[in-house]
C-alpha positions in Angstrom: -17.5 -5.8 14.6 -18.5 -7.2 11.2 -21.6 -4.3 11.0 -19.0 -1.5 11.9 -16.8 -2.9 8.9 -19.8 -3.3 6.7 -20.5 0.4 6.8 -16.9 1.1 6.6 -16.7 -0.8 2.9 -19.6 1.1 2.0 -18.7 4.3 3.2 -14.9 4.2 2.2 -16.0 2.8 -1.4 -18.0 5.5 -1.7 -15.3 8.0 -0.5 -12.9 6.7 -3.3 -12.4 9.5 -6.0 -10.3 9.6 -9.1 -8.6 13.1 -8.6 -6.5 15.4 -11.1 -3.5 17.1 -9.7 -1.4 18.8 -12.4 1.6 21.2 -11.2 4.5 22.8 -12.9 8.1 23.3 -11.2 9.0 21.2 -8.6 6.2 18.2 -9.2 3.2 18.7 -11.1 0.5 17.0 -9.2 6.5 -18.2 8.0 5.7 -17.7 7.7 8.4 -16.3 9.4 8.8 -12.7 10.3 11.7 -10.6 10.4 14.7 -11.2 12.3 13.7 -8.6 14.6 10.7 -10.2 15.5 11.4 -13.4 16.9 8.3 -15.7 16.5 7.2 -18.9 17.9 10.2 -21.1 17.4 10.7 -20.8 13.4 14.1 -19.9 12.1 15.8 -19.6 8.5 16.2 -22.4 6.5 17.1 -23.5 3.4 14.8 -23.4 0.1 14.5 -26.8 0.2 12.2 -28.6 2.8 11.6 -31.6 3.8 8.0 -32.0 3.3 7.3 -29.8 0.3 8.4 -32.3 -2.4 5.6 -32.9 -4.8 3.3 -30.3 -2.8 0.8 -28.9 -5.4 2.5 -25.3 -4.3 6.2 -26.5 -3.7 7.8 -24.2 -6.6 5.8 -20.9 -5.6 7.3 -22.1 -1.8 10.7 -22.7 -2.6 10.6 -19.0 -5.1 8.7 -17.2 -1.5 11.4 -19.0 0.3 14.0 -18.2 -1.8 13.6 -14.5 -1.8 13.0 -14.1 2.1 9.3 -13.6 2.4 9.0 -16.9 4.6 10.8 -19.4 6.5 10.7 -22.7 7.7 10.7 -24.2 10.7 13.8 -25.2 13.0 13.2 -29.2 12.1 13.7 -28.5 8.2 10.0 -28.5 7.7 7.5 -25.8 6.2 4.6 -27.5 7.0 2.3 -26.8 4.1 -0.8 -27.2 5.4 -0.9 -25.7 9.0 -3.0 -23.2 9.2 -2.1 -19.3 8.9 -3.2 -17.3 11.8 -4.6 -13.5 11.4 -1.2 -12.0 12.8 0.5 -14.3 10.3 -1.1 -13.3 7.4 -0.8 -9.6 8.2 3.2 -10.1 8.5 3.5 -11.3 5.0 1.6 -8.7 3.4 3.4 -5.9 5.6 6.6 -7.8 3.9 4.8 -7.2 0.1 4.0 -3.7 0.5 5.6 -0.6 -0.5 7.5 0.7 2.6 5.7 3.7 4.2 6.7 5.2 7.7 2.4 5.5 8.5 2.1 7.1 12.2 1.0 6.4 15.6 -3.2 5.5 15.4 -5.5 7.7 17.5 -7.2 6.4 20.6 -10.4 5.1 18.7 -8.2 2.8 16.3 -5.8 1.7 19.4 -9.1 0.4 21.5 -11.0 -0.6 18.3 -8.8 -2.8 16.4 -5.2 -2.6 18.2 -5.9 -3.9 21.6 -5.8 -7.5 21.2 -2.5 -7.2 19.8 -0.7 -5.4 22.4 2.0 -7.0 23.7 2.0 -9.5 21.2 5.3 -10.0 18.4 2.7 -8.8 15.6 1.9 -5.7 17.5 4.3 -3.5 15.5 2.9 -5.0 12.4 -0.9 -3.8 13.5 0.2 -0.7 14.3 1.6 0.1 11.1 -0.9 -1.5 8.8 -3.7 0.8 10.7 -2.2 4.2 9.3 -3.4 2.4 5.3 -6.7 1.3 7.1 -5.4 -2.5 7.0 -7.1 -4.3 10.1 -8.2 -8.1 10.7 -11.5 -8.1 12.2 -10.9 -11.0 14.7 -8.1 -12.0 17.2 -4.3 -12.2 16.2 -4.7 -15.9 16.9 -7.5 -16.9 14.9 -7.3 -18.4 11.8 -7.0 -16.5 8.7 -10.2 -17.1 6.4 -10.8 -16.7 2.5 -12.8 -13.9 2.7 -11.3 -12.2 5.4 -7.8 -12.7 3.4 -9.7 -11.5 0.3 -10.8 -8.4 1.8 -7.2 -7.5 3.2 -5.5 -8.3 -0.3 -8.1 -5.8 -1.7 -7.2 -2.9 0.8 -3.2 -4.1 0.5 -3.6 -3.3 -3.4 -5.3 -0.2 -2.7 -8.6 -1.6 -4.8 -11.3 -1.7 -2.5 -13.4 0.7 -4.0 -13.7 -2.2 -6.8 -16.3 -3.9 -5.2 -18.4 -0.5 -6.0 -18.9 -2.4 -9.3 -20.9 -5.3 -8.2 -23.1 -3.0 -5.6 -26.9 -4.8 -6.4 -25.3 -7.1 -8.9 -27.2 -10.1 -9.4 -25.1 -12.1 -11.3 -23.7 -15.2 -9.5 -20.4 -16.2 -9.6 -20.6 -18.7 -7.1 -23.1 -21.6 -5.7 -22.3 -20.2 -1.4 -22.2 -16.6 -2.2 -25.9 -15.1 -2.2 -25.8 -11.7 -4.3 -28.4 -10.8 -1.1 -25.1 -11.1 1.0 -23.6 -7.6 -0.7 -20.9 -7.0 1.8 -19.5 -10.6 0.8 -20.1 -10.0 -3.1 -18.2 -6.7 -2.8 -15.4 -8.8 -1.6 -15.0 -11.7 -3.4 -16.6 -10.8 -7.0 -13.8 -7.9 -7.6 -10.9 -10.0 -6.5 -11.9 -13.0 -8.3 -12.0 -10.8 -11.2 -8.6 -9.5 -10.9 -7.3 -12.8 -10.1 -6.0 -12.4 -6.5 -8.4 -14.9 -5.3 -9.5 -18.2 -7.5 -12.8 -20.2 -7.1 -13.0 -24.2 -6.7 -13.8 -26.6 -9.4 -17.0 -27.4 -8.1 -18.2 -23.7 -8.3 -17.6 -22.7 -4.8 -15.6 -19.7 -3.0 -16.2 -21.2 0.5 -15.6 -17.3 2.1 -14.9 -19.6 5.7 -12.8 -22.0 5.1 -9.4 -21.7 7.1 -6.3 -20.2 4.7 -3.4 -22.9 4.7 0.2 -21.9 4.7 1.1 -22.8 1.6 -2.4 -21.1 0.5 -0.6 -17.8 2.1 2.4 -18.2 0.0 0.1 -18.4 -3.5 -1.6 -15.3 -2.2 1.6 -14.0 -1.6 2.9 -14.4 -4.8 -0.3 -13.0 -6.5 -0.4 -9.6 -4.7 3.4 -9.2 -5.8 2.4 -9.9 -9.3 -1.2 -8.2 -8.9 0.8 -4.8 -7.7 3.4 -5.0 -10.9 0.6 -5.3 -13.2 -1.7 -2.3 -11.6 1.2 0.3 -10.8 3.8 -0.1 -13.6 6.3 2.1 -14.8 9.3 3.5 -13.3 9.3 6.7 -10.7 12.2 7.7 -9.1 12.5 8.8 -5.7 12.9 12.6 -6.2 9.5 12.5 -8.3 7.7 10.3 -5.6 9.2 13.2 -2.6 7.7 15.6 -5.0 4.5 14.6 -5.9 3.6 14.2 -2.5 5.5 17.1 -1.4 3.0 19.5 -4.0 -0.3 17.6 -3.1 0.3 17.9 0.6 1.0 21.4 0.5 -1.6 22.5 -1.3 -4.3 20.2 0.8 -2.9 21.5 4.0 -3.0 25.2 3.1 -6.5 24.7 2.0 -7.9 22.7 5.2 -5.3 23.7 7.6 -3.8 27.1 6.7 -6.8 28.9 5.1 -9.3 26.7 6.5 -11.6 27.0 3.4 -14.9 25.2 3.4 -17.0 26.7 0.7 -16.3 26.4 -2.4 -16.2 29.8 -4.0 -14.0 30.4 -1.2 -11.9 28.0 -2.6 -12.2 29.0 -6.3 -10.9 32.3 -4.9 -8.1 31.1 -3.3 -6.8 29.5 -6.7 -7.0 32.1 -8.4 -5.4 34.6 -6.3 -2.9 32.6 -5.8 -2.6 31.4 -9.3 -2.5 27.8 -8.3 -1.5 25.6 -10.6 -4.2 23.1 -10.1 -6.8 21.8 -12.9 -10.7 22.6 -12.4 -11.5 18.5 -12.6 -9.1 17.9 -9.3 -11.4 20.7 -7.5 -14.2 19.6 -8.8 -13.4 15.9 -7.4 -11.8 16.6 -4.5 -13.7 19.5 -2.9 -17.4 19.1 -4.5 -18.3 18.6 -0.5 -17.8 22.5 -0.2 -20.3 22.7 -2.4 -23.3 21.3 0.1 -24.7 23.7 3.1 -23.9 21.0 5.5 -21.4 18.3 4.9 -19.4 16.1 6.6 -16.2 17.0 7.5 -13.8 15.1 4.6 -10.4 13.8 6.0 -7.3 13.6 3.7 -4.2 11.6 3.9 -1.2 12.5 5.4 1.0 10.7 2.8 3.2 9.1 5.1 0.4 6.2 4.6 0.8 3.3 1.9 1.5 4.8 -1.7 2.0 3.2 -4.8 3.0 4.9 -7.6 2.3 4.3 -11.4 3.7 5.8 -14.7 0.6 6.0 -16.8 1.9 8.5 -19.6 4.8 10.0 -21.4 4.6 13.2 -19.0 2.0 11.7 -16.2 2.4 9.8 -13.3 -0.3 8.6 -10.8 0.2 8.6 -7.0 -2.5 6.2 -5.2 -3.2 6.5 -1.2 -4.9 3.9 1.2 -5.3 5.1 4.2 -7.6 5.7 7.2 -9.5 8.6 7.2 -11.3 8.6 10.4 -14.2 6.6 12.4 -17.0 7.7 9.8 -15.0 7.0 6.6 -13.3 4.2 7.3 -10.5 3.3 4.8 -10.2 5.3 2.0 -8.5 5.5 -1.8 -7.5 8.7 -3.4 -5.7 8.5 -6.8 -4.2 11.7 -7.3 -2.2 12.5 -11.1 1.1 14.3 -11.4 3.1 16.1 -13.7 6.5 14.6 -13.1 9.0 17.4 -11.8 10.0 19.9 -14.2 7.2 18.9 -16.6 5.4 21.6 -18.6 1.8 21.8 -17.7 -0.6 20.5 -19.9 -4.1 20.1 -19.1 
C-alpha cells in the first residue's frame, strides 16, 4: 500500500497542470459526526467543556465547537489529548471542504481503499472523499499520524503537487526527516512552508507521532484559513456551474464524442468548430496527443472536489482535485475561465 501511494504521489504531481480555458458567452472558460451518523457515544454539547480550561488549544476548541465542527462527550468533556483515528480525521476534513456530489467508486477503489470501512459509520465519508482522491493508507481505527494527516491536508487543499518543488532537494528542514526519504520530504516540506503543519521547537517533525483531538482541531482551523487564502474572491453559483459545464462539455466532445486522439486532429476540430479555447490550453491540456504512443489521460468529471477563486477583474480559476485512475492516482487540474458574458481577451 505504501509503495503504491509513493508512486501515486509521484505520478499525480507530474500530472498536475496549469491550464487555461477561455470561453465567451455563458462561460469563458468530535470529534463528533454529522447528526445522521451517531458514533461512539458522542453527543453535541455546549462550547464550554469540563476539561479544556487552561489547555493550550482551548480557544480553538471552543471556536470549532461553536461553529458546529466538533462535539464533546456526554459527560461534558472534550478529552483533548485522546488520539484521533483515521476515520475521525477524515470526518473532520469532510466538514470543512466545499460541498461536492462525488460519484460511485469503481471496483478497484472499493477493493483497495474502501473495503476496510465497509459497514462502519465512516463508510459514506470514505466513499465521498474517494472521488477527490483523498484516501488514507491504514484502517479506519488506526491512529492518525502527523505525516499521514499532512498528506491528507495537502490533498484536501488541492495542493499535492506542491511537493514536486522539493524533489531532489538537499535542504534539511527537520532533523528527523532525511532528504533521502523523498516521499516524506515531498509531503512535509510544502505543508510546512504553507503553514499547514509546524515543526517542534527541537527542530523535529515527528512524522509517526499520533494526532490528538486538540491537534486535530488546530489543523482543522488551519485548513479553513488556507482555503480562504488560496481561493479568494466571490464566485456565484451560476458562474461556477457555467464554468464547469463549459470545460466538461469541451473535453467530453473531444475525448468521448469525437474520440480525438491526435493533436493535429484536435487542432482541426477546434478550427472547424471555432471553439473559443486558447492555444495554451490545448498545448498544456492535450500535449500527450503529440506523441505516437501515450497512456490514456483521464479527466475529471467535474463532480469532484472543486475550488473557485477570483484571480482578476474578469478571470476566475477552477481547481479540481480528483482521482484519475489506478495509474494516475490523485490529480489536480486548475482551469482559468472568464465569467459569464465576459468578453474574450487572450
